[in-house]
N, C-alpha and C positions, 0 to 999 in steps of 0.2 A: 712394275711390281708394286709400286706405291698405290696405283689405282686398284690393283687386285687386293692388296691388304686392306685398303679403305672399304672396298665392296664387302670383303669378308667381315671386317669389323662391323660395318653397318648391318650386314645380314645377321650376324650373331647377336647384335644389340636388338634388332627387330624380333628375332626369335625369343630372346630372353624377355623382352617386353610383352610379346604375345603369350608366352607361358605364364608370366606373372598375372596378366589380365585374366587368363583362363582360370588360374587358381583362385583369383579374387572373385570371379563371377560364380563359380560352382565348384563343388567337390565331388569326385567320383569315387565310389566305394569299390570293394573287391568284385562285386557282381556286375559292375559296369553301369549301375544306375546312378543318375545324377541327383545329388541332394541339393535342394534349394537353400539359399542363405537364410539364416534365422534372423528375423527382424527384432531389433533391440530397442527401437524407438517406441514412444507411447502410442504412435498412430495419429490418425486425424482427430481433431477436436470435435467433441460431440456438441450439437447445438443445445444451448441453454443448460449445459451440464451442471453449472453451479446452483441451479434451482432444484436439482434432484434431492439433495440433502434436506433443505427446508420443507419441500413438499412431503417427503417421507416422514419427517418429524410431525407435520400437521396431521397426516393420516394416522399415525400411531397415537397421537394425542386425541383425535376424534374417536378412534376405536376404543381406547381406554375409557374415555368419558361416557360413551354410549353403553359400554359394558358395566358401568358403575364402579370401576376400579380406582377412580379419583374422587377425592372429596370436593364437591362443588364449591364449598366455602373457601377452600384453600386454593384449588386450581379449577376455575370454571371451565366449562366446555368451550371449544373454539367458537361455536355459534353464539354463545352468550357474550363472549368478548367482542365479537363482531357487532352484535346488537348494541352493546354499550358504546362502541366506537361510533356507530351511526348516530346514536342519541347525542353524544358529546359533540359531534360535528354539526348536527342539526341545530342545537341550541347555541352554537357559536363559541363554545368553550375551547374545543380542540383546535379550530383554525387560529384563534388568537394565540394560544400557547405555542403552536407550531411556528408561527411567524416570529414570535419573540425568541424562541430557541434558535431559529435559523439566523437571526440577526446577531445574536451573541456568538454563536459558533463561527459564522462567516467573518465577523470583525476580528476575533481572536486568531482565526486561521490565516487571514490575510497578513496580519502583523507578524505572526510566527513564520510564515512562508518567506516573507521578505527578509526578516532578520536571519533566518537559517541560511538562505542562499548567499546573502551579502557576507556574512561572517565566514562561511565555508570558502568562498572565493578569496577573501582577504587572507585567510589562514593557509589555504592550500597553494596559493600562488606566490607567497612571500614568506621567507623565513622569519622576518621581523613580525609579520602578522601572526604567524604560527606561535611565536614565543609569547605574544601578548594575548592571544585569543584562545588557543586550544586548551591550555591548562585551566583557564577560567570556566570554559564550557564543560570540561570534564568534571570539575568540581561541582558545577551546577547539576550535572547529570547524576552525581552521586547523592545529592540531597533530594529526598522525596518531594516532588513538586507540590503535592497536596498538603505537605507539612508546612509549606510557605503561606498557607491561607491565613492563619492568625496574624502573621507579620504584615501581609499585604492589606489586611483589614485595617490595621493600625496606620499604615502609610496612606492608603487610598480611600479608606472609608468602606462602607458596606453596600455601596451602590453598584452600578454596572461596571465601573472602571476596573475594580479588582478582579471581577469575573473574567473580563476580556483579557486582562494581563496574565492571569493564570493559564487560560487556554492558549495564549500566545507562547508561553514558556513550554507547555506540554507539546506544542506543535514544532517549535523551532529546534528542539534538541534532536529528534530523530532525523529531521531534514539536514541539519548541520553534520551530524555524525556520518550519515551515509554519503552525502555529497563530498565531504572532506576525504572519506576513505576512497571514494572513486577517483578523486583528483590525485591522491597519493599513489594510487595504483596504475596511473598512466605510464606506459612504457617509456623509459628515458630515451630510447632510440628514436621515438617520434619527436621528442624535444630536440635532440641533436640534429635530426633531419630538417626540422623547421629552422634551426640556426644556420645550417648549411645553405638552405634555400633562401635565407635572408628574409623570412617572413616578418612582417610588422607585428607589434603587440596585439593589435586588433585581429589580424588574420590568424595569428597563433591561437588566440582564445576561441575564435569562431571555428577553425578547422581542426584543432587538436584538443583543446580543453573541453569545449562543449560536448562533442561526440563522446569523449572519454568519460565525462562526468554524468551524462544523462541516465545511464542504467542505475547507478547508485542514487541519483536524485529521485527517480521515480519510486524506488523502494522506500526512501525516506518520506516521500510525499504520501504514499499509501499509509504508512505508519502514522504520519501527522494527521491525516484525515480521520483515522480511527481514534487517535488520541483526543482530538477535539470533541468528539461525541462522548468519550468516556469521562473527560473532565467536566463536560457540561452536566452530566447526570448528577455529579456530586455538588457542583457549584449552584445549581438551581434549587437545591434544598437548603441553602444557607441564606436566610433573610431575603428571600425572593417573594414577590407577589404575583408572579405569572411565570409561564414556561412549563414545559413538560415535566421537569423535575419537581417543580412546585405542585403541579397537579398530582403527581404520584405521592408526594409527601403528605398532601392533604388526604388522599385516599387511604393512606396508612392509618391515619388517626381515626377514620370511620370504618376501617376493616373492609374496604372496597377492593378486593383483590382483582376484580374484573377491570377496574379503572387502571390499576397498576400494570396489568398485562397489556392494556391498550397502549400505555406510555412506552413500555418495553418494546412492543411490536413496532411502534413508530420509530423509536431509536434504531431498532434492527433494520427496518426498511431503509431509513436514511443512510445507515452505515453501509448496507449492501449496495445501494444505488451509487453512492459516492465512490466506493471502492471500484465498482464496475466501470464507472466513468473514467477513473484514473487509469485503469487497465486498458480501456479502449484507446485513450489518448496515447498511452505508452506504446501500444502495438502500432498505431499510425506513425508516431514520431520515430520509433526504432524499427521501422519496417525493413531497413537494410540489414538487420541482424538475422542470422540463421541459428535459431535456438530450438530446444525441445518444445517450448511452448508456442513457437510460431507456426 
């Protein structure tokens, strides 16, 4: 009788499982026709989808310029901006300014990235570190970073050092905030499991902390990359003798709107390329995640 009951229970469980699977796969209406499940996911990623918006903007800009709807003195046509860019590149002005801007942004970004990660780890993995670091960073975040420029000029002078320092501050804050939030959001059950398994501190960081913090870190990294370019635009217009911002500032004095648009275009291209690079690295590193964007 026990075997019969077991077989009955197994058969009823299988029937229930099959019925649930059938309901999950399709729904049958009153006429007996099968309705397919509605797809709720965004679908497959379109190739080069992020270029659609910029290309559409360029097309509208070109059409409006050709139709005479834009003032050439205020907003030159795209082909005029392109000719100016080629001329600046040929005479050596643009390459020199680009290299200078890249050096400033790269130095400030490297310092800010290192500071953001180290402070986030120290604050996120230790209550003592959190008490010493988190409040200070939150206070720094509440103060407009560009408002620190006069003070940093007094401290560091008007050379390259203060520019790199301001860029580093702009970069480290979003990296710290997002990485720290990701660390704080790690499920405590994983920590308890690591303690039960007797993991060392190094293995705990490698197997629990790093995978849990990477998604937030990459969000902060993208914001930090963008912030480095935004800060650079302002800083290169303060007592600078070269760089893209200096080139745009000089063009303002002479009413050269085409040169200003060349500088903005270069900034935009650098920002788009760097953000796309971070996204690519993120997809490769976090390939184990199944998300809507994957």
